[in-house]
C-alpha positions, 0 to 999 in steps of 0.5 A, spaced: 175 379 529 169 384 527 167 385 520 171 389 515 168 396 513 167 399 506 167 406 507 167 407 499 159 404 499 158 409 505 152 414 502 155 422 502 151 426 507 148 433 504 150 440 506 151 442 513 146 445 518 149 452 517 150 451 510 142 450 509 140 456 513 145 461 510 142 465 504 145 467 498 150 473 498 147 480 496 152 485 493 151 492 493 149 495 486 155 499 484 154 506 483 157 511 478 159 518 481 158 521 475 150 519 475 149 521 483 152 528 485 156 528 492 152 531 497 156 537 500 156 539 507 153 545 510 159 549 510 161 547 503 154 549 501 154 556 504 161 557 501 158 555 494 152 560 495 157 566 497 161 565 491 155 565 486 153 571 489 160 574 488 160 572 481 153 575 480 155 582 483 162 582 479 157 581 472 152 586 474 157 591 477 164 590 473 170 593 476 173 600 475 178 598 470 173 595 466 169 602 466 175 606 464 176 601 458 169 602 456 169 609 457 175 610 453 173 606 448 166 610 447 169 617 449 176 619 445 175 626 448 179 629 454 185 626 457 188 628 464 196 629 465 197 622 465 194 620 459 187 617 462 180 619 461 177 624 465 170 623 468 164 627 466 159 629 472 154 625 469 159 619 469 161 620 476 154 620 479 153 613 475 159 611 479 157 613 486 150 610 485 153 603 483 157 603 489 151 604 493 147 599 490 153 594 491 154 596 498 146 595 499 147 588 496 153 586 500 149 588 507 143 584 505 147 578 503 151 578 510 144 578 513 142 572 509 148 568 510 147 570 518 140 567 518 142 561 514 147 559 519 142 560 525 137 556 521 141 551 517 140 545 521 132 546 521 133 547 513 137 541 512 132 537 516 125 540 513 127 542 506 122 547 506 122 554 503 124 556 496 130 559 498 132 552 501 129 549 494 134 553 490 140 551 495 138 544 494 138 545 486 145 549 486 148 543 491 146 537 486 147 541 480 140 541 477 139 549 477 145 552 476 149 550 470 155 555 471 157 552 477 157 545 474 162 548 469 166 551 474 167 545 478 166 549 485 167 543 489 174 542 488 175 550 489 171 549 495 176 545 498 182 549 496 178 555 499 178 551 505 185 550 506 187 557 504 182 560 510 185 555 515 192 557 513 190 564 514 187 563 521 193 559 523 197 565 521 193 570 525 193 565 531 200 565 531 201 572 530 197 573 536 201 569 540 207 572 538 204 579 540 202 576 547 209 573 548 212 579 546 208 583 551 209 578 557 217 578 556 216 586 556 212 586 562 217 581 565 223 585 563 220 591 566 219 587 573 226 585 573 228 592 572 224 595 577 226 589 582 233 590 581 232 598 582 229 596 589 233 590 591 239 594 594 234 597 599 231 591 601 238 587 603 240 590 610 247 591 612 251 586 615 251 588 622 243 587 622 244 580 619 248 578 624 244 581 629 238 577 626 242 571 626 243 572 634 236 573 636 232 568 632 234 567 625 228 567 620 229 561 615 224 563 610 227 571 610 234 568 610 232 564 603 229 570 600 235 574 602 240 569 599 236 569 592 236 577 592 243 577 594 245 572 588 241 576 583 245 582 585 251 579 584 250 576 578 250 583 575 253 587 580 255 594 576 248 595 574 244 592 580 248 594 586 246 599 591 250 606 591 255 606 596 255 599 598 261 594 596 261 587 593 265 585 599 259 587 603 254 583 599 259 577 599 259 577 606 252 577 607 251 572 602 256 568 606 253 569 612 246 567 610 248 561 606 252 558 612 246 559 617 241 557 612 244 550 610 248 549 616 255 549 614 261 552 618 264 559 615 271 555 613 268 550 608 263 555 605 268 560 603 272 554 600 266 553 596 264 560 594 271 560 591 270 555 587 263 556 584 259 562 582 253 565 587 248 561 582 252 555 581 253 555 589 246 555 591 245 549 586 250 545 589 248 546 596 241 544 594 243 538 591 247 536 597 240 536 601 237 531 596 239 523 596 243 520 590 239 515 586 241 508 588 245 504 583 248 497 583 253 494 578 253 487 575 258 482 576 259 480 569 263 474 572 256 471 574 251 474 570 249 479 564 246 486 565 240 484 561 239 478 565 239 481 572 235 487 570 229 482 567 230 478 574 229 484 578 223 487 574 220 480 575 221 481 583 217 488 582 224 492 582 224 498 577 231 499 574 234 503 568 241 502 565 246 507 566 248 510 559 255 511 560 256 504 563 256 497 561 255 494 567 251 499 571 243 500 573 239 505 577 234 503 581 228 507 580 223 504 585 223 498 590 217 494 593 216 495 601 217 487 602 224 487 597 230 489 600 236 490 595 241 487 600 237 481 601 235 478 594 237 471 592 241 475 586 245 479 591 246 473 595 248 469 589 253 475 588 250 477 581 251 485 583 253 489 588 251 496 591 255 501 589 255 509 587 255 511 580 261 515 581 265 509 584 265 506 577 269 512 574 276 510 577 276 503 574 273 505 567 279 510 567 284 504 569 282 500 564 286 493 566 287 488 562 287 480 563 293 477 566 296 484 569 298 485 576 294 491 579 295 494 586 289 497 589 292 501 595 285 503 599 281 497 597 275 496 602 269 495 602 271 492 595 267 495 590 272 497 585 277 491 587 271 487 585 270 491 578 277 490 576 277 483 577 271 482 573 274 486 567 280 482 568 276 475 568 279 473 574 286 472 571 292 476 573 293 478 580 290 484 584 293 486 591 287 489 595 290 493 601 287 497 606 290 499 613 283 498 617 282 491 619 275 492 620 274 494 613 278 488 611 272 484 613 267 487 609 272 486 603 273 479 604 266 478 605 264 481 598 270 477 595 267 470 597 260 472 595 262 475 588 267 469 586 273 473 586 279 468 586 285 472 583 286 477 589 291 477 595 288 481 601 293 485 605 293 490 611 299 495 611 300 502 610 299 504 603 306 508 604 310 502 605 309 499 598 314 503 595 319 499 599 315 492 600 314 491 592 318 497 588 316 497 581 312 490 581 305 492 578 303 494 572 297 499 574 295 502 581 289 505 583 289 510 589 282 512 591 285 516 597 282 518 604 279 525 603 275 530 607 269 527 603 266 534 601 263 530 595 259 526 599 255 531 604 248 528 602 251 521 605 254 524 611 252 531 613 257 531 619 262 534 614 258 541 614 261 543 620 266 538 622 272 539 617 276 545 618 283 547 615 287 543 619 283 537 617 284 539 609 292 540 610 292 533 614 288 529 608 292 533 603 299 531 606 297 523 606 295 524 599 301 526 597 305 521 600 300 515 598 301 518 591 308 518 591 308 511 594 303 509 588 308 511 583 314 508 586 310 501 586 309 501 578 314 500 573 315 505 568 311 505 561 313 500 557 308 501 551 302 498 555 302 498 562 305 503 567 299 507 569 296 510 576 289 512 577 288 518 583 281 519 585 278 522 591 271 523 593 272 531 595 271 537 590 276 541 594 282 543 590 287 542 595 286 535 595 286 534 588 289 539 583 294 541 588 296 533 590 297 532 582 301 538 581 306 536 587 307 529 584 308 532 577 314 536 580 317 530 585 316 524 579 317 523 572 310 522 570 305 526 566 297 527 566 294 523 560 286 523 558 282 519 562 278 516 557 271 518 560 265 521 557 262 524 563 265 530 568 268 537 567 275 539 566 280 540 572 282 547 574 288 550 571 287 557 574 284 557 581 285 564 585 292 565 585 294 558 584 297 556 576 297 549 575 300 545 569 296 546 563 295 538 562 291 539 569 285 540 564 285 532 562 283 531 569 275 530 570 271 533 576 264 530 577 259 535 581 252 533 584 248 538 581 251 537 574 250 529 574 246 527 580 252 523 582 257 524 588 262 529 587 268 525 585 275 527 582 279 522 577 286 523 574 290 519 570 298 519 570 303 515 566 310 514 569 315 516 564 321 513 568 323 510 574 328 516 577 326 522 580 327 529 577 332 533 579 330 540 582 333 547 580 337 547 586 340 540 584 341 542 577 345 548 579 349 544 583 351 539 578 353 545 573 357 548 578 361 541 579 362 540 572 365 547 571 370 546 577 372 539 575 378 540 570 378 538 563 
């Protein structure tokens, strides 16, 4: 059983081991600032000494006004025309002697200060000499009562601040002068180069001969920059006797040779951009676009996905204008974006940032019927399904059956259950399912001039026939898309037209054709990114509402070139042409009343 313990009778132990060894605390003695003066720095002592010498000099030699007052009090004699006292010859001699003595004292004081600055450290350490002793007495308030009364310590801080401000002002003025000199020198250099640049650019025949023999790429690049500089201000920088058309021909030839474009495409680009902006566009096409991924909100959130990818060593950053986009900054060598567990689980899809824009402009709602006429490989269709939360119905169509396989694979991986996949010609939907959809997305096939960084074959493979063929197919598809959607009922009845081309013939010209053939109008896309569409392009004049369309350029947004337009269907009928209206008026006039 054991004995019952009695803890109350247990003797108490003494202080612990550490407590016995610890000594009593020792608190520092409180010092009074008034009893012990504050020790000044070396710089403050020098400045205090200077002030005392100045005060003594003022006392011994009063200023000129004081002398005038004294002489005026003493002598009430001769006055000049202004009413001031006229000094006699004796007074002038005395005044000059005082000036000389003052200058001598100042020079002595300066030399004294210079020596003090050189030997100040040794004086502080040793404390020897009469002068040092006097300085110490002055510093600690023993020998000079006047300085204690004036409180020179506070004045010293103010003087330090004033001197620092003066020094900063002087430095800023010097920097401004240097910048002005540099600007003037740069302007002069530009003017000289502008005068010489016309002589440096050869003729068109010499450029063609050089390209035929052996093109020198560094020389061509320098000539491109020089020609662009001349064209920027042609009236002032051109060479006498040479026309603008000649400079443009040389510029076009050099660009085609240096960047490996055919003449047709380069002429189209030169019509759209100025010389400087065209160079920026061509340089941007030589660089790859950043890798972007889109979060599948049906399975995860962007923040959770970013955390998981960062844990795998993949550096990602958010796309500010999108709620689901991520930019991949860096990927480790042993990680592939298309083979991570998150990708295989359908949490994200590899998709260009420009491809987000058409779906954002479409803005589908839950429970609607949406048609994606050119859906493969499924990036935009899966985006629509995620926004609709797998409700309603999405008809995803693509003419190429091989591309439909990729569409099916992405749908299964990302968990899309509200989609119907078809493989028909998009132009047939106007007859198969007329006015059956609430919204239609048409990402039309195009020449691909906005994605040259991904496919460099576009530089040389596209010509006028290719552009005309694409433009004809796009017009037919857009009319079929308009006929497939019902008229606007207050919420639905929208069509999105988009291409990955930047040519006007495939964008504004197609929209203008649809405005004439169907009862539709252009409405704002709701996108914060992109430039306005063309209202005037060379000899063409488009509808004023064309500025509501959005254009994205690689050199402006570091994204693939894209065009997005949003149309609203006003009625199901076909607008009458001017000829039809004239025939109707004739019929009305012929019929008897």
